[in-house]
Residue frames relative to the residue before (quaternion, step in Angstrom):
aa qw qx qy qz dx dy dz
M 1.0000 0.0000 0.0000 0.0000 0.00 0.00 0.00
K 0.6863 0.4882 -0.2963 0.4505 3.60 0.84 -0.89
P 0.6367 0.4962 -0.3670 0.4622 3.66 0.92 -0.66
A 0.6246 0.5343 -0.3474 0.4514 3.60 1.06 -0.67
I 0.6460 0.5042 -0.3243 0.4725 3.60 0.97 -0.79
L 0.6478 0.5091 -0.3228 0.4658 3.57 0.97 -0.81
A 0.6487 0.5091 -0.3239 0.4638 3.59 0.98 -0.79
F 0.6418 0.5198 -0.3231 0.4620 3.59 1.01 -0.81
L 0.6696 0.4876 -0.3037 0.4708 3.58 0.91 -0.88
A 0.6397 0.5149 -0.3276 0.4672 3.58 1.02 -0.73
L 0.6397 0.5207 -0.3193 0.4665 3.56 1.04 -0.80
C 0.6444 0.5090 -0.3179 0.4739 3.58 1.00 -0.81
A 0.6521 0.5112 -0.3162 0.4620 3.57 0.97 -0.83
C 0.6518 0.5084 -0.3241 0.4600 3.60 1.02 -0.77
R 0.6679 0.5023 -0.3158 0.4492 3.61 0.92 -0.80
T 0.6429 0.5057 -0.3492 0.4572 3.57 1.02 -0.69
T 0.6655 0.4778 -0.3253 0.4723 3.60 1.00 -0.61
Q 0.6421 0.5182 -0.3410 0.4505 3.60 1.08 -0.62
S 0.7129 0.4527 -0.2719 0.4615 3.58 0.98 -0.76
S 0.6319 0.5311 -0.3494 0.4434 3.59 1.11 -0.44
A 0.6551 -0.5074 0.3870 0.4046 3.51 -1.30 0.22
P 0.5844 -0.5852 0.4064 0.3884 3.57 -1.07 0.57
I 0.4075 -0.7096 0.5282 0.2267 3.52 -1.05 0.83
P 0.4138 -0.6897 0.5218 0.2843 3.57 -0.82 0.89
E 0.5715 -0.6371 0.4029 0.3241 3.55 -1.07 0.76
T 0.6275 0.5505 -0.3540 0.4216 3.62 1.08 -0.44
E 0.6634 0.4804 -0.3127 0.4810 3.59 1.14 -0.52
A 0.5201 -0.6055 0.4980 0.3388 3.56 -1.24 0.48
P 0.5568 -0.6057 0.4269 0.3753 3.62 -1.01 0.62
A 0.5241 -0.6378 0.4679 0.3155 3.55 -1.09 0.75
T 0.2449 -0.7635 0.5787 0.1492 3.55 -1.12 0.64
T 0.2393 -0.7486 0.6011 0.1445 3.53 -1.15 0.66
L 0.7465 -0.3653 0.2945 0.4719 3.53 -1.31 -0.22
F 0.7343 0.4202 -0.2223 0.4845 3.60 1.08 -0.70
G 0.7276 -0.3677 0.2462 0.5243 3.61 1.16 0.02
P 0.7800 -0.2809 0.2083 0.5190 3.61 -1.13 -0.44
S 0.3959 -0.7421 0.4948 0.2184 3.55 -1.02 0.76
D 0.5099 0.6200 -0.4586 0.3811 3.59 1.14 0.21
S 0.7490 -0.4422 0.2736 0.4107 3.58 -1.21 -0.16
T 0.4016 0.7351 -0.4785 0.2632 3.63 1.16 0.25
L 0.6420 0.5178 -0.3427 0.4498 3.63 1.11 -0.47
A 0.7292 0.3888 -0.2307 0.5137 3.58 1.00 -0.76
P 0.5116 -0.6300 0.4742 0.3413 3.58 -1.02 0.71
A 0.4884 -0.6739 0.4767 0.2831 3.54 -1.16 0.59
D 0.3090 0.7449 -0.5276 0.2669 3.59 0.79 1.00
E 0.6411 -0.5088 0.4093 0.4032 3.51 -1.32 0.28
P 0.5494 -0.5892 0.4507 0.3845 3.62 -1.01 0.56
G 0.7724 0.3351 -0.2665 0.4692 3.55 -1.02 0.87
T 0.6144 0.5261 -0.3678 0.4588 3.63 1.21 -0.13
V 0.2950 -0.7374 0.5840 0.1677 3.54 -1.16 0.65
R 0.1104 -0.7940 0.5971 0.0290 3.53 -0.85 0.98
M 0.2876 -0.7510 0.5713 0.1639 3.59 -0.88 0.97
V 0.1701 -0.7741 0.6053 0.0736 3.55 -0.90 0.95
D 0.3455 -0.7629 0.5136 0.1866 3.58 -0.70 1.13
E 0.7963 0.1747 -0.0698 0.5748 3.58 0.94 -0.83
P 0.5426 -0.6169 0.4402 0.3623 3.60 -1.06 0.56
V 0.5980 -0.5768 0.4253 0.3588 3.54 -1.22 0.55
R 0.7714 0.1863 -0.0914 0.6016 3.57 1.05 -0.84
P 0.5685 -0.5678 0.4423 0.3986 3.58 -1.16 0.38
I 0.1989 -0.7724 0.5960 0.0931 3.54 -0.94 0.95
E 0.1209 -0.7926 0.5958 0.0459 3.53 -0.69 1.07
G 0.4530 -0.6857 0.4986 0.2756 3.53 -1.00 0.85
A 0.5202 -0.6193 0.4836 0.3345 3.52 -1.14 0.61
T 0.4333 -0.7292 0.4689 0.2462 3.57 -0.87 0.92
S 0.6925 0.4449 -0.2958 0.4848 3.59 1.19 -0.04
S 0.4177 0.7141 -0.4776 0.2958 3.60 1.17 0.26
R 0.6391 -0.5461 0.3879 0.3780 3.55 -1.24 0.47
V 0.6350 0.5323 -0.3331 0.4500 3.57 0.98 -0.81
W 0.6564 0.5048 -0.3119 0.4660 3.57 0.94 -0.87
L 0.6627 0.4953 -0.3071 0.4703 3.57 0.94 -0.87
L 0.6396 0.5154 -0.3263 0.4677 3.59 1.03 -0.76
D 0.6408 0.5065 -0.3197 0.4803 3.59 0.99 -0.80
L 0.6416 0.5191 -0.3153 0.4684 3.56 0.99 -0.83
Y 0.6468 0.5167 -0.3066 0.4697 3.59 1.02 -0.87
H 0.6719 0.4842 -0.3005 0.4730 3.59 0.89 -0.90
G 0.6284 0.5226 -0.3353 0.4686 3.58 1.03 -0.71
A 0.6539 0.5037 -0.3116 0.4707 3.58 1.00 -0.82
L 0.6439 0.5114 -0.3227 0.4687 3.60 1.01 -0.77
A 0.6494 0.5045 -0.3196 0.4707 3.58 0.94 -0.84
E 0.6535 0.5017 -0.3159 0.4706 3.58 0.97 -0.81
K 0.6284 0.5293 -0.3291 0.4655 3.59 1.04 -0.79
E 0.6630 0.4926 -0.3078 0.4722 3.60 0.93 -0.86
D 0.6379 0.5201 -0.3242 0.4664 3.59 0.99 -0.81
L 0.6701 0.4855 -0.3011 0.4739 3.57 0.93 -0.87
G 0.6218 0.5353 -0.3384 0.4607 3.60 1.06 -0.71
R 0.6524 0.4919 -0.3118 0.4849 3.57 0.97 -0.85
R 0.6486 0.5152 -0.3213 0.4590 3.57 0.96 -0.81
V 0.6344 0.5192 -0.3290 0.4688 3.60 1.00 -0.81
N 0.6583 0.5036 -0.3124 0.4642 3.60 0.93 -0.87
T 0.6567 0.5081 -0.3098 0.4632 3.57 0.93 -0.89
L 0.6787 0.4822 -0.2902 0.4719 3.57 0.89 -0.91
G 0.6173 0.5399 -0.3411 0.4594 3.59 1.09 -0.67
R 0.6554 0.4917 -0.3100 0.4823 3.57 0.98 -0.86
E 0.6504 0.5076 -0.3220 0.4643 3.59 0.94 -0.82
R 0.6376 0.5157 -0.3246 0.4714 3.59 1.02 -0.79
D 0.6526 0.5074 -0.3157 0.4659 3.61 0.92 -0.87
T 0.6440 0.5104 -0.3166 0.4738 3.57 0.99 -0.82
A 0.6609 0.5028 -0.3078 0.4643 3.58 0.96 -0.85
V 0.6393 0.5141 -0.3289 0.4679 3.61 0.99 -0.81
L 0.6468 0.5094 -0.3158 0.4716 3.59 0.97 -0.85
M 0.6566 0.5047 -0.3093 0.4675 3.58 0.94 -0.87
V 0.6400 0.5176 -0.3289 0.4630 3.61 0.98 -0.80
S 0.6653 0.4908 -0.3200 0.4628 3.59 0.91 -0.85
E 0.6345 0.5148 -0.3312 0.4718 3.61 1.02 -0.73
L 0.6686 0.4933 -0.2993 0.4691 3.58 0.94 -0.85
E 0.6327 0.5127 -0.3392 0.4710 3.60 1.03 -0.70
T 0.6330 0.5155 -0.3299 0.4741 3.60 1.02 -0.76
E 0.6560 0.5035 -0.3040 0.4731 3.56 0.94 -0.92
R 0.6361 0.5256 -0.3249 0.4621 3.59 0.99 -0.81
A 0.6540 0.5030 -0.3190 0.4664 3.60 0.93 -0.88
N 0.6407 0.5153 -0.3232 0.4686 3.59 1.00 -0.81
L 0.6693 0.4964 -0.2980 0.4656 3.58 0.95 -0.86
E 0.6317 0.5167 -0.3352 0.4708 3.58 1.03 -0.74
A 0.6413 0.5085 -0.3261 0.4731 3.60 1.00 -0.80
R 0.6533 0.5014 -0.3140 0.4725 3.59 0.98 -0.85
C 0.6374 0.5229 -0.3229 0.4647 3.58 0.99 -0.80
A 0.6475 0.5033 -0.3217 0.4732 3.60 0.97 -0.83
A 0.6482 0.5077 -0.3198 0.4689 3.60 0.99 -0.83
L 0.6615 0.4955 -0.3101 0.4699 3.58 0.96 -0.80
D 0.6215 0.5273 -0.3430 0.4668 3.60 1.06 -0.71
A 0.6533 0.5016 -0.3173 0.4700 3.58 0.96 -0.85
E 0.6485 0.5082 -0.3160 0.4705 3.59 0.98 -0.83
L 0.6288 0.5360 -0.3270 0.4588 3.59 1.03 -0.79
K 0.6593 0.4982 -0.3093 0.4706 3.57 0.92 -0.91
A 0.6437 0.5138 -0.3232 0.4660 3.61 0.99 -0.81
L 0.6671 0.4937 -0.3024 0.4688 3.59 0.95 -0.85
E 0.6234 0.5246 -0.3369 0.4719 3.59 1.06 -0.74
A 0.6553 0.5025 -0.3133 0.4689 3.58 0.94 -0.87
K 0.6508 0.5049 -0.3153 0.4712 3.58 0.99 -0.85
S 0.6395 0.5266 -0.3189 0.4606 3.57 1.02 -0.84
L 0.6552 0.4980 -0.3125 0.4745 3.58 0.96 -0.84
E 0.6350 0.5231 -0.3290 0.4636 3.59 0.98 -0.76
L 0.6632 0.4922 -0.3070 0.4729 3.58 0.96 -0.87
A 0.6359 0.5194 -0.3273 0.4676 3.59 1.02 -0.79
R 0.6401 0.5186 -0.3256 0.4640 3.61 0.97 -0.81
R 0.6714 0.4918 -0.2969 0.4682 3.56 0.92 -0.91
L 0.6322 0.5324 -0.3294 0.4564 3.57 1.04 -0.81
V 0.6574 0.5033 -0.3077 0.4689 3.57 0.94 -0.92
E 0.6521 0.5129 -0.3190 0.4582 3.61 0.94 -0.85
S 0.6768 0.4777 -0.3026 0.4713 3.58 0.92 -0.88
E 0.6333 0.5181 -0.3341 0.4677 3.60 1.04 -0.72
L 0.6396 0.5097 -0.3265 0.4737 3.58 0.99 -0.77
A 0.6497 0.5053 -0.3221 0.4678 3.57 0.96 -0.83
R 0.6485 0.5112 -0.3207 0.4640 3.59 0.97 -0.79
L 0.6690 0.4975 -0.3010 0.4630 3.57 0.94 -0.91
E 0.6418 0.5071 -0.3273 0.4731 3.63 1.00 -0.74
A 0.6433 0.5044 -0.3244 0.4760 3.59 1.02 -0.76
E 0.6345 0.5192 -0.3262 0.4707 3.57 1.01 -0.79
K 0.6480 0.5155 -0.3149 0.4640 3.56 0.97 -0.87
A 0.6591 0.5027 -0.3071 0.4676 3.59 0.91 -0.90
R 0.6452 0.5061 -0.3217 0.4734 3.61 0.95 -0.74
L 0.6710 0.4817 -0.3076 0.4724 3.58 0.95 -0.83
E 0.6513 0.5056 -0.3275 0.4615 3.62 1.00 -0.61
K 0.6515 0.5022 -0.3226 0.4683 3.62 1.06 -0.53
Q 0.6265 0.5113 -0.3535 0.4702 3.61 1.00 -0.46
P 0.4309 -0.7261 0.4694 0.2584 3.59 -0.98 0.90
């Protein structure tokens, strides 16, 4: 549709220049609302030929208030909302898993601390028993050595 409008405007611009008086070369070309009124708007093709244009002559920007733009904006917002919802759900599950893991680790830590305290108490008891046995061993060795000494002193 837009190439057809451009072709129509170019055709109108060409007819106005053909019907008007020739422009002297010393004067600047006349300008219209659409730009210069010389043949720069119309392609330099033979009359009656049709030329296909792949790209527009000027950049065409869409209106930011059109329905299509608003619909695209709405769909983009919905997609972003769904993505954020999925992300919230994923992060919630990860948080729940982390909380569960922390509680399990805290329970395991408490169990290990209790076991460590029990082992420390057992170690202290074994050390005390070892010291008692060492004391008794030393006392019995001293008694044996004193008895040996007394026996050796009685022999002539």
